[in-house]
Backbone bond lengths (Angstrom), bond angles and torsions (degrees), N, CA, C in turn:
res aa  C-N    CA-C-N  psi(-1)  N-CA   C-N-CA  omega(-1)  CA-C   N-CA-C  phi
1 M - - - 1.461 - - 1.522 111.12 -
2 R 1.337 116.48 -34.16 1.457 117.95 176.50 1.523 110.93 -62.28
3 T 1.346 115.19 -33.61 1.475 118.44 177.31 1.516 110.76 -64.22
4 I 1.323 116.98 -41.13 1.470 121.01 179.99 1.519 110.16 -63.58
5 R 1.348 116.49 -43.26 1.465 119.55 -179.91 1.531 111.35 -64.46
6 I 1.307 116.07 -32.10 1.464 119.09 178.18 1.530 111.01 -72.92
7 L 1.346 116.22 -37.29 1.465 120.10 -177.61 1.515 112.89 -74.47
8 L 1.336 117.62 -28.63 1.466 119.45 -176.06 1.529 112.42 -59.94
9 P 1.350 119.71 -48.14 1.481 117.31 177.19 1.519 112.76 -61.43
10 L 1.355 116.25 -35.37 1.459 118.16 178.66 1.515 111.31 -65.19
11 I 1.341 117.12 -39.99 1.467 120.51 177.88 1.521 110.50 -64.99
12 A 1.337 116.84 -40.21 1.465 119.83 179.42 1.519 111.02 -62.26
13 I 1.349 115.85 -42.32 1.464 118.97 178.01 1.515 110.93 -64.17
14 A 1.329 116.90 -38.68 1.467 120.13 179.16 1.519 111.07 -64.23
15 V 1.337 116.90 -38.54 1.471 119.74 179.43 1.515 110.75 -64.90
16 V 1.350 116.96 -43.41 1.462 120.05 179.87 1.519 110.95 -63.79
17 L 1.332 116.45 -43.30 1.461 119.50 179.20 1.519 111.54 -64.87
18 A 1.332 117.45 -36.13 1.465 120.22 179.55 1.509 111.16 -67.48
19 A 1.334 118.41 -32.78 1.462 120.82 -179.75 1.512 112.49 -78.32
20 C 1.351 117.43 -24.79 1.461 120.48 -174.84 1.519 113.65 -98.41
21 S 1.329 117.31 -30.04 1.471 119.57 -175.14 1.508 109.75 -113.26
22 G 1.355 115.08 127.20 1.456 119.60 176.63 1.505 111.84 -122.10
23 S 1.335 115.76 -24.71 1.460 118.37 -177.46 1.514 113.02 -72.04
24 S 1.364 117.25 -31.34 1.461 119.57 -178.00 1.512 112.85 -72.48
25 S 1.357 117.27 -16.69 1.469 120.23 -178.82 1.508 110.07 -125.54
26 S 1.323 116.76 42.55 1.461 120.13 -176.18 1.511 112.74 -71.04
27 T 1.305 120.11 -9.93 1.457 120.85 179.21 1.508 111.70 -83.01
28 V 1.361 117.59 -7.47 1.456 120.08 -179.23 1.506 108.40 -97.52
29 G 1.319 117.97 139.71 1.454 121.89 175.56 1.500 112.65 84.84
30 A 1.309 119.91 34.27 1.461 124.71 173.82 1.501 112.61 63.07
31 P 1.329 120.47 68.98 1.458 121.65 172.60 1.515 110.20 -70.15
32 V 1.362 113.00 175.61 1.459 117.26 -178.12 1.515 111.16 -63.13
33 G 1.340 117.60 -34.63 1.468 119.39 -179.12 1.505 112.96 -70.92
34 G 1.380 118.14 -23.50 1.458 121.02 -177.16 1.503 112.98 -62.22
35 P 1.356 118.66 -51.98 1.459 118.72 179.42 1.502 112.68 -60.72
36 A 1.357 118.04 -33.36 1.468 118.95 -178.73 1.517 110.79 -65.42
37 R 1.363 117.22 -40.58 1.460 119.59 178.60 1.521 110.75 -67.30
38 A 1.360 116.34 -35.20 1.464 118.93 178.74 1.514 110.69 -65.32
39 A 1.343 116.66 -36.46 1.456 118.90 178.44 1.515 111.64 -67.03
40 D 1.347 116.49 -28.43 1.457 119.38 178.89 1.521 112.19 -79.93
41 G 1.331 117.57 -13.64 1.461 119.95 178.80 1.496 113.16 100.04
42 S 1.364 120.09 -5.89 1.461 121.58 -179.72 1.506 109.93 -84.75
43 T 1.310 116.77 160.92 1.458 122.73 -178.37 1.500 109.33 -125.65
44 D 1.334 114.93 155.85 1.459 121.43 179.51 1.507 107.58 -136.68
45 G 1.294 117.93 111.81 1.457 121.01 -175.97 1.496 113.13 -75.85
46 S 1.362 120.05 -8.14 1.458 121.65 -178.09 1.513 112.91 -83.09
47 T 1.329 119.20 -7.50 1.463 120.18 -178.69 1.513 109.17 -70.29
48 G 1.331 114.41 143.82 1.462 119.70 -174.12 1.498 114.34 -92.05
49 G 1.325 121.78 -0.20 1.454 121.29 179.85 1.508 110.19 170.71
50 Q 1.325 115.85 176.55 1.449 121.48 -178.91 1.522 108.98 -79.47
51 P 1.356 118.62 146.96 1.466 120.65 178.49 1.515 110.43 -70.49
52 P 1.365 116.73 154.88 1.458 119.32 176.27 1.511 111.31 -60.55
53 A 1.358 114.31 159.70 1.467 119.29 -175.46 1.512 111.92 -64.95
54 D 1.392 116.53 -33.54 1.454 117.78 -177.43 1.509 112.80 -75.35
55 L 1.373 118.20 -10.53 1.450 120.85 178.41 1.527 113.03 -104.83
56 V 1.340 118.57 4.73 1.461 120.91 179.10 1.511 108.54 -69.59
57 P 1.344 119.93 130.00 1.466 121.13 -177.27 1.514 111.75 -66.11
58 Q 1.328 115.00 163.91 1.449 121.94 178.97 1.520 109.76 -66.75
59 P 1.332 116.93 160.26 1.465 119.95 177.95 1.516 111.51 -58.65
60 A 1.353 114.47 159.19 1.460 119.86 -175.79 1.511 112.09 -62.47
61 S 1.373 118.00 -25.29 1.453 119.96 -178.60 1.516 111.94 -66.99
62 S 1.367 117.61 -27.28 1.458 120.35 -179.96 1.507 112.22 -94.73
63 A 1.338 118.46 -3.11 1.458 121.29 -178.51 1.516 109.68 -98.36
64 G 1.326 114.36 151.69 1.447 119.68 178.83 1.517 110.90 -82.06
65 P 1.300 117.76 -174.43 1.465 121.18 179.45 1.517 110.53 -62.63
66 G 1.339 114.66 135.18 1.458 119.37 177.72 1.500 113.91 81.40
67 G 1.346 119.39 2.16 1.462 121.54 178.43 1.513 113.64 73.76
68 E 1.343 120.20 21.81 1.454 121.44 -177.54 1.519 111.37 -67.83
69 L 1.322 118.02 -36.58 1.455 120.64 -177.89 1.511 110.78 -66.95
70 A 1.337 117.83 -30.47 1.461 120.42 179.65 1.516 110.68 -63.08
71 A 1.335 117.87 -40.19 1.463 120.67 178.52 1.520 110.66 -66.37
72 I 1.322 117.46 -36.85 1.465 120.29 178.85 1.520 110.51 -67.35
73 D 1.333 117.42 -38.32 1.464 121.07 -179.72 1.526 111.62 -64.86
74 D 1.330 117.91 -25.30 1.455 120.71 -179.75 1.526 112.84 -80.44
75 T 1.314 117.75 -3.79 1.456 120.33 -179.54 1.527 110.18 -65.18
76 K 1.321 115.38 131.96 1.458 121.71 179.79 1.522 108.90 -102.28
77 I 1.320 116.73 118.36 1.462 122.66 -178.86 1.523 108.50 -128.39
78 I 1.316 116.35 128.52 1.467 122.40 176.39 1.529 107.64 -97.44
79 R 1.326 116.16 116.93 1.462 122.05 -179.36 1.526 109.71 -107.49
80 T 1.320 115.99 132.00 1.465 122.66 176.12 1.523 108.53 -136.08
81 G 1.322 116.12 157.41 1.457 119.56 179.89 1.510 112.48 -166.61
82 T 1.320 115.13 161.31 1.462 122.92 174.41 1.515 108.12 -132.25
83 M 1.339 115.70 148.25 1.455 120.87 -177.64 1.525 108.53 -148.60
84 S 1.335 115.86 138.68 1.463 122.02 176.36 1.524 107.96 -118.67
85 L 1.346 115.69 122.92 1.459 121.39 -174.99 1.523 110.68 -122.17
86 E 1.324 115.07 144.99 1.462 122.01 167.39 1.521 107.62 -106.31
87 V 1.334 116.35 124.41 1.462 121.68 -176.00 1.520 109.20 -124.48
88 S 1.317 115.08 154.61 1.465 119.83 -179.97 1.515 112.46 -75.63
89 D 1.323 117.78 -30.74 1.471 122.32 179.89 1.522 107.56 -142.47
90 I 1.328 116.44 112.85 1.464 119.73 -174.96 1.524 110.81 -68.10
91 V 1.325 118.35 -42.85 1.471 121.05 -177.51 1.522 109.98 -60.77
92 A 1.326 117.10 -48.37 1.468 120.28 179.96 1.526 110.85 -66.26
93 A 1.342 117.47 -37.12 1.465 120.10 179.97 1.526 110.93 -66.34
94 L 1.322 117.99 -41.33 1.460 120.96 178.35 1.528 111.25 -63.61
95 R 1.325 116.14 -40.93 1.469 119.62 179.37 1.530 110.75 -66.20
96 T 1.330 116.79 -43.76 1.468 119.98 -179.97 1.528 111.45 -64.20
97 A 1.328 116.63 -43.28 1.468 119.77 179.47 1.525 111.16 -65.30
98 R 1.319 117.11 -41.84 1.475 119.72 -179.89 1.516 111.16 -62.55
99 D 1.325 116.45 -47.17 1.469 119.12 -179.02 1.530 111.04 -63.49
100 G 1.335 117.06 -39.59 1.458 119.74 -179.75 1.524 112.42 -66.94
101 I 1.331 117.51 -42.43 1.465 120.63 179.57 1.527 110.42 -66.14
102 V 1.306 117.39 -39.22 1.467 120.29 178.86 1.526 110.06 -64.60
103 R 1.328 118.28 -40.32 1.464 120.33 177.65 1.523 111.61 -62.73
104 L 1.315 117.10 -30.26 1.463 120.48 177.93 1.519 112.94 -78.48
105 G 1.338 116.63 -6.42 1.456 120.01 -179.16 1.516 114.07 97.98
106 G 1.335 118.09 7.93 1.455 121.54 179.87 1.517 112.14 -97.66
107 Y 1.306 114.99 -170.27 1.468 120.77 -179.49 1.526 109.00 -157.75
108 I 1.328 115.93 170.31 1.466 122.21 178.81 1.518 108.91 -90.32
109 G 1.336 117.05 121.05 1.455 121.26 -179.97 1.508 113.13 -85.35
110 A 1.333 118.16 -36.08 1.469 122.22 -179.87 1.521 107.90 -159.24
111 S 1.335 115.87 155.11 1.468 119.91 -179.49 1.525 109.79 -151.44
112 T 1.334 115.16 145.48 1.466 122.87 176.37 1.520 107.45 -144.01
113 S 1.342 116.45 133.45 1.463 120.81 179.07 1.522 109.67 -136.06
114 S 1.345 116.49 152.69 1.463 121.98 179.24 1.515 109.01 -151.71
115 N 1.349 115.27 161.84 1.471 121.89 178.67 1.526 108.21 -140.72
116 E 1.322 115.42 59.87 1.462 121.38 -175.98 1.524 109.96 -82.62
117 A 1.351 115.95 129.10 1.469 122.68 179.28 1.526 111.40 54.34
118 D 1.339 115.52 42.07 1.469 121.86 179.41 1.532 112.15 56.80
119 K 1.329 116.30 31.23 1.463 121.27 176.03 1.532 107.92 -121.47
120 P 1.328 117.69 91.56 1.475 119.54 -177.68 1.518 111.14 -68.29
121 S 1.314 115.12 144.68 1.460 121.30 176.66 1.520 107.92 -152.67
122 A 1.324 115.83 160.54 1.463 121.35 -179.78 1.518 109.28 -151.87
123 E 1.324 114.70 150.96 1.463 121.69 178.17 1.524 107.90 -132.70
124 I 1.315 116.91 111.91 1.461 122.71 -173.77 1.529 109.14 -119.72
125 T 1.337 115.79 136.40 1.462 121.95 174.37 1.522 108.55 -108.34
126 Y 1.319 116.86 119.46 1.466 122.67 -178.80 1.528 109.45 -103.87
127 R 1.334 115.43 140.45 1.473 122.28 170.38 1.521 106.86 -105.10
128 I 1.320 115.08 118.07 1.461 121.48 -170.44 1.521 108.69 -119.50
129 P 1.348 118.90 136.01 1.470 119.89 173.77 1.521 110.81 -55.41
130 A 1.329 115.51 138.75 1.468 119.77 -174.31 1.520 112.52 -58.66
131 D 1.327 117.73 -36.48 1.457 119.68 -178.24 1.526 112.62 -77.67
132 K 1.339 118.34 -6.34 1.468 122.52 178.85 1.528 111.49 -109.78
133 W 1.322 117.06 15.89 1.470 121.43 -174.32 1.527 111.65 -61.27
134 E 1.308 118.35 -52.14 1.460 121.65 -177.92 1.525 111.33 -64.17
135 T 1.325 116.65 -38.08 1.466 119.71 177.68 1.517 111.04 -63.58
136 A 1.316 116.71 -39.64 1.463 120.34 178.64 1.529 111.17 -65.72
137 L 1.333 117.92 -38.46 1.459 120.44 177.40 1.521 110.94 -62.41
138 D 1.329 117.00 -43.41 1.462 119.98 177.58 1.526 110.98 -62.47
139 L 1.328 116.43 -38.28 1.462 120.33 178.59 1.523 111.05 -61.79
140 L 1.326 117.34 -46.10 1.466 120.76 -177.51 1.528 111.56 -70.35
141 H 1.317 117.68 -30.48 1.462 119.96 178.50 1.525 111.63 -65.82
142 G 1.311 117.22 -29.27 1.461 119.85 -176.47 1.518 114.01 -105.33
143 L 1.341 116.04 -56.19 1.476 122.53 -176.62 1.523 111.22 53.33
144 G 1.318 115.81 42.54 1.458 119.81 177.53 1.509 113.82 63.44
145 G 1.325 117.81 32.77 1.457 121.42 -179.99 1.516 114.38 87.17
146 L 1.326 118.68 0.17 1.471 121.26 -179.29 1.520 112.37 -81.32
147 T 1.328 118.40 -23.11 1.463 121.13 178.32 1.521 109.47 -78.26
148 T 1.329 116.62 115.40 1.464 120.91 179.78 1.523 112.46 -92.20
149 K 1.336 117.25 -24.95 1.467 119.44 -178.59 1.518 109.90 -161.73
150 V 1.335 116.12 134.54 1.460 121.81 171.80 1.533 106.76 -93.18
151 V 1.329 115.96 99.93 1.468 120.58 -174.60 1.526 110.81 -67.43
152 S 1.325 117.03 -46.46 1.467 120.81 -179.82 1.524 108.90 -154.90
153 E 1.327 114.92 156.22 1.465 121.21 179.16 1.523 108.99 -153.92
154 H 1.337 115.91 134.23 1.466 121.11 179.63 1.525 108.59 -144.93
155 T 1.328 116.29 128.46 1.462 121.56 179.37 1.516 109.80 -130.59
156 E 1.332 115.55 152.48 1.455 122.27 178.38 1.527 108.88 -137.94
157 A 1.341 115.44 149.96 1.462 121.86 176.81 1.528 107.95 -137.32
158 V 1.329 116.50 120.60 1.462 122.57 -178.54 1.524 108.06 -120.96
159 E 1.330 116.69 122.87 1.467 121.02 179.23 1.533 109.93 -84.49
160 V 1.326 115.77 130.02 1.471 121.88 -177.79 1.524 110.76 -124.38
161 T 1.315 117.37 23.99 1.464 120.07 -178.38 1.518 111.59 -60.04
162 S 1.329 117.11 -45.41 1.468 119.81 -178.92 1.521 111.73 -64.03
163 Q 1.326 116.92 -36.09 1.467 119.27 177.96 1.524 111.17 -65.38
164 V 1.327 115.94 -40.74 1.464 119.58 178.99 1.528 110.43 -63.72
165 V 1.330 116.75 -43.89 1.466 120.17 -179.33 1.530 110.48 -63.76
166 D 1.326 117.14 -43.19 1.461 120.44 179.51 1.526 111.43 -62.71
167 L 1.339 116.18 -42.74 1.465 119.20 179.25 1.525 111.36 -63.07
168 E 1.320 116.58 -42.10 1.462 119.51 179.41 1.532 111.07 -63.61
169 A 1.346 116.58 -40.55 1.462 119.74 179.26 1.522 110.99 -65.68
170 N 1.323 116.82 -43.25 1.463 119.86 178.75 1.522 111.86 -62.63
171 I 1.335 116.35 -41.81 1.465 120.08 179.07 1.524 110.78 -63.10
172 A 1.345 116.26 -42.08 1.468 119.45 179.18 1.526 111.08 -63.00
173 N 1.324 117.28 -42.19 1.468 120.21 178.85 1.522 111.95 -64.88
174 L 1.329 115.54 -41.53 1.463 118.85 179.43 1.529 111.33 -65.79
175 R 1.307 116.73 -36.57 1.471 118.80 178.36 1.524 110.83 -68.22
176 A 1.334 116.74 -36.24 1.460 119.24 175.44 1.529 110.66 -64.11
177 S 1.333 116.54 -41.33 1.467 119.75 176.40 1.517 111.02 -64.27
178 E 1.316 116.88 -35.70 1.467 120.63 179.02 1.531 110.50 -64.15
179 I 1.339 116.38 -42.23 1.469 119.65 178.69 1.520 110.72 -63.56
180 A 1.344 116.08 -40.47 1.465 119.26 179.27 1.522 111.02 -64.88
181 L 1.323 116.97 -40.73 1.471 120.39 178.73 1.528 111.23 -65.58
182 Q 1.322 116.43 -38.10 1.464 119.10 177.62 1.527 110.94 -63.31
183 G 1.356 117.00 -38.67 1.463 119.72 176.86 1.516 111.80 -64.10
184 I 1.332 117.64 -39.20 1.462 120.68 178.01 1.524 110.36 -67.00
185 A 1.349 116.30 -39.60 1.461 119.49 -179.73 1.531 111.69 -62.51
186 E 1.329 116.76 -34.91 1.459 119.49 179.36 1.528 112.36 -67.87
187 K 1.357 117.07 -29.54 1.448 120.48 -178.26 1.529 112.91 -90.49
188 A 1.326 117.12 -13.44 1.465 120.05 -177.20 1.522 109.98 -71.79
189 T 1.330 115.15 142.40 1.469 120.83 179.38 1.515 112.08 -117.66
190 K 1.299 117.94 -28.04 1.455 121.13 179.02 1.525 110.30 -83.47
191 I 1.330 114.65 145.46 1.464 120.15 -179.90 1.525 110.52 -64.23
192 S 1.339 117.90 -39.03 1.466 120.60 -179.74 1.523 111.07 -62.73
193 D 1.344 115.95 -40.46 1.458 118.98 178.26 1.519 111.30 -66.07
194 V 1.331 116.61 -41.32 1.470 120.81 179.89 1.527 110.44 -63.19
195 L 1.332 116.53 -43.50 1.465 119.86 -179.41 1.527 111.25 -64.80
196 E 1.310 115.94 -39.01 1.460 118.86 179.64 1.524 111.64 -66.46
197 V 1.336 115.27 -41.12 1.466 118.75 178.33 1.527 110.68 -66.88
198 Q 1.329 117.61 -39.56 1.460 121.05 178.72 1.527 111.17 -63.31
199 A 1.333 117.04 -37.03 1.468 119.70 177.23 1.524 110.79 -63.74
200 Q 1.341 115.86 -42.21 1.456 119.44 177.28 1.523 111.27 -64.57
201 L 1.327 116.62 -39.44 1.467 120.17 178.21 1.522 111.23 -64.20
202 T 1.339 117.44 -40.73 1.466 120.49 179.24 1.517 111.15 -62.62
203 T 1.337 116.32 -43.57 1.467 120.06 178.43 1.525 111.13 -63.22
204 T 1.325 115.88 -43.06 1.467 119.54 -178.92 1.515 111.49 -64.95
205 R 1.326 117.13 -44.03 1.470 119.83 179.55 1.525 111.80 -64.79
206 G 1.341 116.98 -36.91 1.465 119.27 176.21 1.519 112.06 -62.59
207 Q 1.325 116.78 -41.74 1.454 119.96 177.24 1.523 111.53 -65.13
208 I 1.321 116.62 -38.73 1.473 119.72 177.94 1.527 110.58 -62.50
209 E 1.321 117.49 -44.03 1.467 120.34 -179.82 1.528 111.61 -64.69
210 T 1.341 116.65 -39.90 1.463 119.44 179.62 1.524 111.30 -64.38
211 L 1.330 116.12 -47.72 1.464 119.18 -179.77 1.518 112.03 -67.11
212 T 1.333 116.94 -34.05 1.469 119.74 178.11 1.523 110.59 -65.39
213 A 1.335 117.14 -39.73 1.465 119.97 177.69 1.533 111.08 -64.66
214 Q 1.326 117.22 -41.03 1.457 119.95 177.28 1.528 111.48 -63.83
215 L 1.330 116.52 -40.84 1.464 119.98 178.71 1.527 110.72 -64.64
216 K 1.309 117.42 -41.13 1.470 120.95 178.87 1.530 110.82 -63.46
217 D 1.326 116.50 -40.66 1.462 119.72 179.74 1.525 111.17 -64.64
218 L 1.330 117.64 -43.50 1.461 120.34 178.31 1.524 111.76 -63.40
219 N 1.325 116.76 -42.75 1.464 120.28 179.31 1.522 111.29 -63.80
220 D 1.340 116.23 -38.80 1.461 119.74 -179.63 1.520 111.25 -67.72
221 R 1.332 116.47 -45.04 1.465 119.30 -178.23 1.524 112.47 -70.60
222 S 1.328 117.16 -28.18 1.462 119.21 176.35 1.526 111.77 -79.72
223 A 1.312 117.25 -27.44 1.464 120.38 178.60 1.527 111.81 -77.27
224 Y 1.347 117.28 -34.62 1.463 121.91 -178.67 1.530 108.80 -125.06
225 A 1.331 115.19 115.03 1.461 120.14 176.87 1.517 110.04 -75.54
226 S 1.329 115.87 161.86 1.458 122.25 -177.40 1.526 109.66 -120.94
227 M 1.333 116.33 126.76 1.464 122.06 178.81 1.529 109.24 -131.01
228 M 1.334 116.45 120.65 1.457 122.04 177.67 1.531 108.54 -100.60
229 V 1.332 116.89 122.26 1.464 122.50 -175.89 1.522 109.02 -117.26
230 D 1.341 115.45 131.21 1.465 122.50 177.75 1.524 107.88 -106.90
231 Y 1.339 117.06 118.49 1.466 122.67 -178.41 1.532 109.39 -102.26
232 K 1.349 115.87 132.78 1.457 121.70 175.97 1.519 109.57 -141.60
233 V 1.356 115.36 157.44 1.453 121.33 176.61 1.524 107.78 -97.65
234 P 1.339 119.53 132.87 1.470 120.23 179.79 1.522 111.25 -63.21
235 V 1.333 116.76 140.82 1.459 123.49 -179.35 1.525 108.64 -97.17
236 V 1.348 116.81 129.65 1.456 121.66 178.94 1.524 109.13 -69.53
237 A 1.338 117.04 138.84 1.465 121.00 -175.24 1.525 112.00 -63.51
238 V 1.367 118.26 -42.71 1.465 121.06 -179.53 1.520 110.20 -64.11
239 E 1.334 116.02 -41.91 1.464 119.58 179.00 1.519 111.09 -64.64
240 A 1.317 116.49 -40.35 1.456 119.35 179.01 1.525 110.91 -65.17
241 A 1.372 116.82 -40.23 1.458 119.28 179.27 1.528 111.39 -67.23
242 G 1.351 116.70 -39.40 1.462 119.46 178.18 1.510 112.61 -64.68
243 K 1.339 115.83 -40.80 1.455 119.02 179.30 1.518 112.31 -71.98
244 G 1.318 116.82 -20.01 1.456 118.88 -179.27 1.515 113.92 -82.14
245 W 1.381 119.34 -11.79 1.470 121.89 -178.48 1.516 109.89 -110.18
246 D 1.344 116.06 127.05 1.470 122.23 -178.62 1.523 107.87 -128.97
247 P 1.370 118.78 110.25 1.476 119.87 -179.48 1.517 112.75 -58.22
248 G 1.320 116.99 -40.55 1.458 119.12 -179.72 1.515 112.02 -60.24
249 A 1.328 115.52 -40.07 1.457 118.98 178.91 1.524 111.22 -66.50
250 V 1.368 116.62 -35.76 1.463 119.83 178.15 1.522 110.76 -65.63
251 V 1.363 117.21 -43.66 1.468 121.26 178.05 1.523 110.76 -61.12
252 D 1.305 116.08 -44.65 1.471 119.62 178.94 1.526 110.99 -61.19
253 E 1.330 116.18 -41.15 1.459 119.39 -179.57 1.528 111.33 -66.50
254 A 1.366 116.80 -40.74 1.465 120.11 178.36 1.525 110.98 -65.17
255 A 1.347 116.70 -43.68 1.464 119.84 179.11 1.527 111.03 -62.27
256 A 1.314 115.92 -41.05 1.463 119.30 178.85 1.524 110.80 -63.82
257 T 1.349 117.00 -37.93 1.460 120.02 178.23 1.522 111.17 -66.14
258 M 1.361 116.57 -41.25 1.463 120.61 178.68 1.524 111.26 -62.94
259 V 1.296 117.35 -44.69 1.469 120.94 177.84 1.516 110.51 -61.21
260 S 1.314 116.68 -40.15 1.455 120.31 179.36 1.528 111.36 -63.87
261 V 1.375 117.16 -41.37 1.466 120.47 178.55 1.527 110.75 -63.33
262 L 1.346 117.31 -46.04 1.466 120.53 178.78 1.524 111.39 -62.12
263 Q 1.292 117.04 -39.63 1.461 119.87 177.39 1.521 111.31 -62.46
264 N 1.324 116.93 -40.56 1.460 119.70 178.03 1.524 111.81 -64.37
265 I 1.367 116.10 -40.82 1.477 119.20 178.25 1.518 110.37 -63.80
266 A 1.334 117.19 -46.75 1.459 120.00 179.54 1.523 111.31 -62.08
267 T 1.307 116.63 -38.80 1.469 119.66 177.71 1.515 111.41 -63.43
268 A 1.345 117.09 -41.83 1.471 120.01 177.97 1.520 111.63 -63.64
269 A 1.365 117.54 -40.91 1.463 120.52 178.91 1.526 111.72 -63.73
270 I 1.320 116.98 -41.35 1.463 120.54 178.93 1.519 110.43 -63.57
271 W 1.321 116.48 -44.32 1.465 119.75 178.60 1.528 110.98 -61.95
272 F 1.354 116.75 -39.90 1.461 119.76 -179.73 1.523 111.34 -66.28
273 A 1.356 116.13 -42.17 1.464 119.17 -177.55 1.523 111.81 -70.12
274 I 1.291 118.42 -35.48 1.464 120.66 -174.05 1.527 111.80 -91.87
275 V 1.316 118.46 -35.46 1.458 120.75 -172.82 1.521 111.91 -105.93
276 W 1.323 117.09 -58.65 1.458 119.68 -169.92 1.530 113.16 -77.57
277 L 1.321 119.27 -35.91 1.472 120.57 -179.25 1.530 112.00 -61.51
278 P 1.329 119.85 -48.47 1.479 117.91 176.36 1.532 112.35 -60.51
279 I 1.298 117.45 -37.36 1.466 119.40 179.13 1.522 110.60 -63.89
280 F 1.336 116.62 -44.05 1.463 119.50 178.38 1.528 111.60 -63.15
281 L 1.353 117.26 -39.47 1.463 120.23 178.92 1.523 111.51 -63.76
282 V 1.312 116.00 -43.91 1.466 119.06 179.17 1.520 110.85 -64.07
283 L 1.328 116.15 -44.33 1.465 119.18 178.47 1.533 111.31 -62.63
284 G 1.345 117.63 -38.69 1.475 119.99 177.78 1.519 112.27 -64.59
285 A 1.341 115.42 -42.45 1.466 118.81 178.87 1.509 111.28 -63.08
286 L 1.329 117.24 -43.88 1.464 120.26 178.38 1.522 110.95 -62.65
287 T 1.300 117.06 -36.92 1.462 120.18 178.97 1.521 111.04 -65.21
288 L 1.336 116.60 -44.95 1.468 120.28 178.50 1.530 111.32 -61.41
289 I 1.329 117.35 -43.09 1.469 120.30 179.14 1.525 110.39 -61.67
290 A 1.344 115.87 -43.60 1.459 118.87 179.70 1.513 111.62 -62.13
291 V 1.317 118.21 -40.59 1.468 121.69 178.75 1.522 110.66 -65.05
292 W 1.334 115.55 -42.80 1.471 119.05 -179.46 1.524 110.77 -63.02
293 I 1.336 116.83 -43.19 1.463 120.24 179.33 1.530 110.45 -64.24
294 A 1.301 116.18 -41.45 1.459 119.17 179.91 1.512 111.27 -61.60
295 R 1.304 116.89 -42.80 1.456 119.93 179.53 1.526 110.73 -67.40
296 R 1.307 116.43 -38.50 1.460 120.25 -178.00 1.522 110.61 -63.37
297 F 1.298 117.00 -49.13 1.451 120.27 179.88 1.526 111.10 -69.38
298 G 1.258 119.29 -28.33 1.460 121.27 179.18 1.526 111.57 -68.95
299 V 1.300 120.77 -33.55 1.469 124.20 179.34 1.515 109.93 -72.54
300 R 1.330 120.54 -41.85 1.463 123.52 -176.14 1.518 112.29 -70.96
301 R 1.220 122.13 -24.72 1.454 123.39 -177.36 1.535 111.67 -64.28
302 G 1.218 118.50 -32.16 1.471 120.49 179.21 1.498 111.39 166.39
303 T 1.344 113.34 152.88 1.455 118.71 178.88 1.493 108.75 -88.61
304 P 1.219 117.63 149.49 1.455 119.48 179.57 1.527 111.05 -67.03
305 V 1.314 119.33 133.12 1.479 125.42 -179.90 1.523 109.03 -78.29
306 A 1.373 113.19 131.92 1.461 117.22 -179.16 1.536 108.93 -75.62
307 P 1.249 117.28 141.24 1.465 119.19 179.32 1.531 112.21 -63.48
308 P 1.311 119.96 144.35 1.487 122.77 -179.94 1.539 110.31 -61.15
309 P 1.357 114.21 148.46 1.460 117.48 179.35 1.529 110.52 -67.12
310 P 1.224 115.58 152.08 1.463 118.10 -178.46 1.547 110.32 -69.86
311 A 1.281 116.35 145.37 1.472 121.23 179.53 1.530 110.26 -66.43
312 P 1.407 116.20 144.20 1.471 117.79 179.96 1.519 111.59 -68.81
313 V 1.229 112.11 142.30 1.463 118.86 -178.26 1.541 108.41 -86.96
314 A 1.293 117.92 122.84 1.485 121.48 179.73 1.500 109.35 -67.55
315 E 1.380 110.08 139.93 1.477 116.20 178.54 1.526 108.68 -79.50
316 A 1.229 111.26 149.59 1.476 117.42 178.67 1.517 109.38 -68.21
C-alpha cells in the first residue's frame, strides 16, 4: 500500500503534464512525420498507437518519390468565405447552387430568405468538401448564367495541422495515464486509495473527452469548408430614382419649413416687443435728458459776444 501511495502523486503529475504539454510527445498519436516514415517502409516502436483514419496518407500510387505528397495531403486547413451575388432570378439561382453543391458532396448548413418591399433576398451557408473548394467558387460565380454581378468576395485559409497533432499527442498521453491509473485501482485495497485513484481517473477521462471534442471539431471544419453567400436581385436605376421621390413628402417638408420660418418671425417680434423695445425707449429718454441738460448748462455759462463793428473806411 505504501507503494500505491507513492505512485499516486507521480500519476497525478503525469496526468497534468500530459494535458499541458503536447510538443514534447509529438511522436505519439500519429504525427505528420509518422505517416511519411510508414510510406518509406521504416518502423518506429516508440509510437503509442495507430493514426486516426482521417490522417492515413494517400496510397503510394498518388504519392511522389520519398512519400512527400503524403505529408502534404495530411495538412489540415480550415477554409471559410463570404460572397455577395446579384442574380437575375433568386429562386432559380438557389436551386442551381443547391444542386451543384450537393453534386460536389456538400450540403446546406443554414439558410435565411426574405421578400421585404418586393425585394427578394437570401443568405445561404454552404458546407463544401475541402478538395472541391475551387470548383464550388467557379460554380457560384456563374450559376448557369444567373449570376449578373459578384458584388464582393472574401476567403480565408487557416492551417491547423500543428493543433491537430498536439491534440492527438495529448489524448494518447492521457489514455496511457488512464491505463496506468486503472492498473493501480485494481491493486488498491483501501477505500481511501480507491477513491483517490477514481478521482484521478475521472479527471483524466474528462480531459480526454474535452480534447477529443476539440479534435473532432477541427477535423470536421478542415474536411468541409464554409461559404456564406448573400443573394440579391439588381435594382434598376430608374425604378430606384422613382421610388426615392415622394411628392407628398416634399409638400410636408415645405409646409414644415414655412411654419418654422413663421414661428421664428413671431418669436423675434415677441422678443423685440418685450425686451428690446423697452430698452430702446429707456435709452432714448436718457439721451433726450442728456441733450436737454447739455443745452441748459451751455446757455448759462455765457452769452455769445457780438463781433466788433467794422472800422469806418476813410474817404479819399
